[in-house]
C-alpha positions as CSV (number, residue, x, y, z in Angstrom):
1,M,-23.1,12.7,-24.1
2,S,-21.5,15.4,-26.3
3,L,-17.7,15.7,-26.2
4,I,-17.9,19.5,-26.0
5,H,-20.7,21.6,-24.8
6,L,-20.4,25.4,-24.4
7,E,-23.4,27.0,-22.9
8,K,-23.8,30.8,-23.0
9,I,-20.0,31.4,-22.9
10,S,-18.9,35.0,-22.7
11,R,-15.3,36.3,-22.5
12,R,-14.6,39.9,-21.6
13,Y,-11.2,41.6,-21.3
14,Q,-10.2,44.9,-19.7
15,M,-8.0,47.0,-21.9
16,G,-7.2,50.3,-20.2
17,G,-10.5,51.8,-19.3
18,E,-12.4,49.8,-22.0
19,I,-14.1,46.4,-21.7
20,I,-13.7,44.2,-24.8
21,H,-16.5,41.7,-25.4
22,A,-14.5,38.9,-27.3
23,L,-17.4,36.4,-27.0
24,R,-21.0,37.1,-26.2
25,E,-23.1,34.2,-24.8
26,V,-21.9,31.6,-27.4
27,T,-23.6,28.2,-27.3
28,V,-21.9,25.3,-29.3
29,T,-22.0,21.5,-29.1
30,V,-19.5,19.2,-30.7
31,E,-20.1,15.4,-30.9
32,R,-17.3,12.8,-30.9
33,G,-15.9,12.2,-34.3
34,E,-16.9,15.5,-35.7
35,Y,-14.6,17.4,-38.1
36,L,-15.3,21.1,-37.5
37,A,-13.8,24.4,-38.8
38,I,-14.1,27.6,-36.8
39,M,-13.9,30.5,-39.2
40,G,-13.8,34.3,-38.8
41,P,-11.8,37.4,-39.6
42,S,-9.2,38.9,-37.2
43,G,-10.9,40.2,-34.1
44,S,-14.0,38.1,-34.6
45,G,-13.5,36.0,-31.4
46,K,-12.4,32.8,-33.1
47,S,-9.0,32.7,-31.3
48,T,-10.7,33.4,-28.0
49,L,-13.1,30.5,-28.7
50,M,-10.2,28.2,-29.6
51,N,-8.4,29.2,-26.4
52,L,-11.5,28.3,-24.3
53,I,-12.1,25.0,-26.1
54,G,-8.4,24.2,-25.7
55,C,-8.5,25.0,-21.9
56,L,-5.9,27.7,-22.4
57,D,-8.3,30.2,-20.9
58,T,-11.6,30.2,-18.9
59,P,-14.8,32.1,-19.6
60,T,-16.0,35.2,-17.8
61,S,-19.4,33.6,-17.7
62,G,-21.2,30.5,-18.9
63,T,-20.4,26.8,-18.7
64,Y,-18.0,24.5,-20.6
65,I,-18.4,20.8,-20.3
66,L,-15.5,18.8,-21.9
67,N,-15.9,15.0,-22.0
68,G,-18.3,15.1,-19.0
69,T,-16.2,17.4,-16.9
70,N,-17.1,21.1,-16.1
71,V,-13.8,22.9,-16.9
72,S,-15.3,26.5,-16.6
73,D,-14.0,27.2,-13.1
74,M,-10.8,25.2,-13.0
75,D,-7.5,26.8,-11.9
76,D,-4.3,26.8,-14.1
77,N,-3.0,23.5,-12.8
78,Q,-6.3,21.7,-13.3
79,L,-6.6,23.1,-16.8
80,A,-3.0,21.9,-17.6
81,E,-4.0,18.4,-16.6
82,V,-7.1,18.5,-18.8
83,R,-5.1,19.8,-21.7
84,N,-2.5,17.0,-21.4
85,R,-5.2,14.3,-21.2
86,E,-7.8,15.6,-23.6
87,I,-6.3,17.9,-26.2
88,G,-3.6,17.6,-28.9
89,F,-2.5,21.0,-30.3
90,V,-1.2,21.7,-33.8
91,F,0.1,25.2,-34.4
92,Q,1.0,27.2,-37.5
93,T,4.7,27.4,-36.4
94,F,5.1,23.6,-35.7
95,N,6.8,24.3,-32.3
96,L,9.3,21.4,-32.7
97,L,12.5,21.1,-30.7
98,P,15.2,22.0,-33.4
99,R,17.9,19.7,-32.0
100,A,15.7,16.6,-31.5
101,N,14.8,14.2,-34.2
102,A,11.2,13.5,-35.3
103,L,10.9,10.5,-33.0
104,H,12.0,12.4,-29.9
105,N,9.8,15.3,-30.7
106,V,6.8,13.0,-30.9
107,E,7.8,11.2,-27.7
108,L,7.9,14.4,-25.6
109,P,4.3,14.4,-24.4
110,L,4.7,10.7,-23.3
111,I,7.8,11.6,-21.3
112,Y,5.7,14.2,-19.4
113,S,3.0,11.7,-18.8
114,G,5.5,9.3,-17.3
115,M,5.2,6.4,-19.8
116,P,8.0,3.8,-19.6
117,A,10.7,4.3,-22.3
118,A,10.1,1.1,-24.3
119,E,6.3,1.6,-24.4
120,R,6.8,5.3,-25.2
121,R,9.0,4.6,-28.2
122,A,6.6,2.0,-29.6
123,V,3.6,4.4,-29.3
124,A,5.6,7.3,-30.9
125,I,6.7,5.1,-33.8
126,E,3.1,4.1,-34.4
127,A,2.1,7.8,-34.4
128,I,4.8,8.7,-36.9
129,H,3.7,5.9,-39.2
130,C,0.1,7.1,-38.8
131,V,1.1,10.5,-40.5
132,G,3.2,8.8,-43.2
133,L,6.7,9.7,-42.0
134,G,8.1,6.2,-41.1
135,D,11.2,6.9,-43.2
136,R,11.9,10.3,-41.5
137,M,12.0,9.2,-37.8
138,T,15.7,10.1,-37.3
139,H,15.6,13.4,-39.2
140,K,15.7,16.7,-37.3
141,P,13.3,19.6,-38.2
142,N,15.9,21.4,-40.4
143,E,16.3,18.2,-42.5
144,M,12.6,18.2,-43.3
145,S,10.2,20.2,-45.5
146,G,7.5,22.4,-43.9
147,G,4.9,19.8,-44.7
148,Q,7.0,17.0,-43.0
149,R,7.5,19.2,-40.0
150,Q,3.8,19.8,-39.7
151,R,3.2,16.0,-39.9
152,V,5.6,15.5,-37.0
153,A,3.7,18.1,-35.1
154,I,0.4,16.3,-35.9
155,A,1.9,12.9,-34.8
156,R,3.0,14.6,-31.5
157,A,-0.5,16.0,-31.0
158,L,-2.0,12.5,-31.6
159,V,0.5,10.5,-29.5
160,N,-1.5,10.8,-26.2
161,K,-4.7,9.7,-28.0
162,P,-6.5,12.9,-27.1
163,S,-10.2,13.5,-27.3
164,I,-9.7,16.5,-29.6
165,L,-7.1,17.5,-32.2
166,L,-7.2,21.3,-32.1
167,A,-5.4,22.9,-35.1
168,D,-4.7,26.7,-35.2
169,E,-4.1,27.9,-38.8
170,P,-2.3,24.5,-39.5
171,T,-1.4,25.4,-43.1
172,G,-0.5,29.1,-42.5
173,N,3.2,28.5,-43.0
174,L,2.9,26.1,-45.9
175,D,2.5,26.6,-49.7
176,S,-0.9,25.7,-51.1
177,K,0.1,22.2,-52.4
178,T,1.6,21.2,-49.1
179,G,-1.4,22.7,-47.3
180,E,-3.7,20.5,-49.3
181,E,-1.6,17.5,-48.3
182,I,-2.0,18.4,-44.6
183,M,-5.7,18.8,-45.0
184,A,-5.9,15.4,-46.8
185,L,-4.2,14.0,-43.7
186,F,-6.8,15.6,-41.4
187,E,-9.5,14.0,-43.6
188,Q,-7.9,10.6,-43.1
189,L,-7.7,11.1,-39.3
190,A,-11.3,12.2,-39.2
191,S,-12.4,9.1,-41.1
192,R,-10.6,7.1,-38.4
193,G,-12.9,8.7,-35.8
194,N,-10.7,11.5,-34.5
195,T,-12.5,14.7,-33.4
196,I,-10.8,17.5,-35.2
197,I,-11.3,21.3,-34.8
198,V,-9.5,23.6,-37.3
199,V,-9.4,27.3,-36.6
200,T,-8.8,29.3,-39.8
201,H,-9.6,32.5,-41.7
202,E,-9.2,30.8,-45.1
203,E,-12.4,29.6,-46.8
204,D,-10.7,26.9,-48.8
205,I,-9.2,25.3,-45.7
206,A,-12.5,25.5,-43.8
207,R,-14.3,23.7,-46.7
208,H,-12.3,20.5,-46.0
209,A,-14.3,20.2,-42.7
210,R,-17.7,18.6,-42.4
211,R,-19.1,21.5,-40.4
212,I,-18.2,25.2,-40.4
213,V,-19.0,27.5,-37.5
214,R,-18.5,31.2,-38.5
215,I,-17.8,33.7,-35.8
216,R,-18.4,37.5,-36.2
217,D,-18.2,40.2,-33.5
218,G,-18.1,37.6,-30.7
219,L,-21.3,35.8,-31.9
220,I,-22.0,32.7,-34.0
221,A,-23.0,34.1,-37.4
222,S,-23.7,30.6,-38.9
223,D,-23.3,26.9,-38.2
224,E,-23.3,24.9,-41.5
225,R,-23.1,21.1,-41.8
226,R,-21.7,20.0,-45.1
227,A,-22.3,16.8,-47.1
228,R,-19.5,14.3,-46.7
């Protein structure tokens, strides 16, 4: 069974008297362990597609099956539960708590899930080591470089062992060398079997993925698998 199956997904918005067709009957399947980039210019529909895949929004029409569950018609509370269980988010702006150290930032999702303190700490430490920051556990965000902060954000996204790591322009606030280091980390995580979806408008970032889905005018313009 596929991890993600979107079947004829459409998303329409009302803006004033106008209806905006952000997505038009898009069908996409993603298997477990795939490393996929979603590419497209501003206004193409890629952010809408990311929001639907990430259960931040629901489609106007069509069906979304995530890990065997139909999430198309869920209410906000149900979607929040699915997000917490299935999806780890990585954002361009890191979204770390400024006064908390790296370990506490990574622990946060486990606090929300009710994991006991000792187990929580052990799992968070493992996630921080996984992204190569074992020596930065007690540092706060303002004591770390942009690349280190993004690694903390990736560790936090991984700590619940989600089905999908969903990254929105993950190198957007980083210089090109640091961006390459973060993409190399994604490559390592993909080789360990994580399912990774990167949303980007940058060709060189998308080319790190093993499959590139290009969106234009709310439609899939191409779906290209790349040699590993």
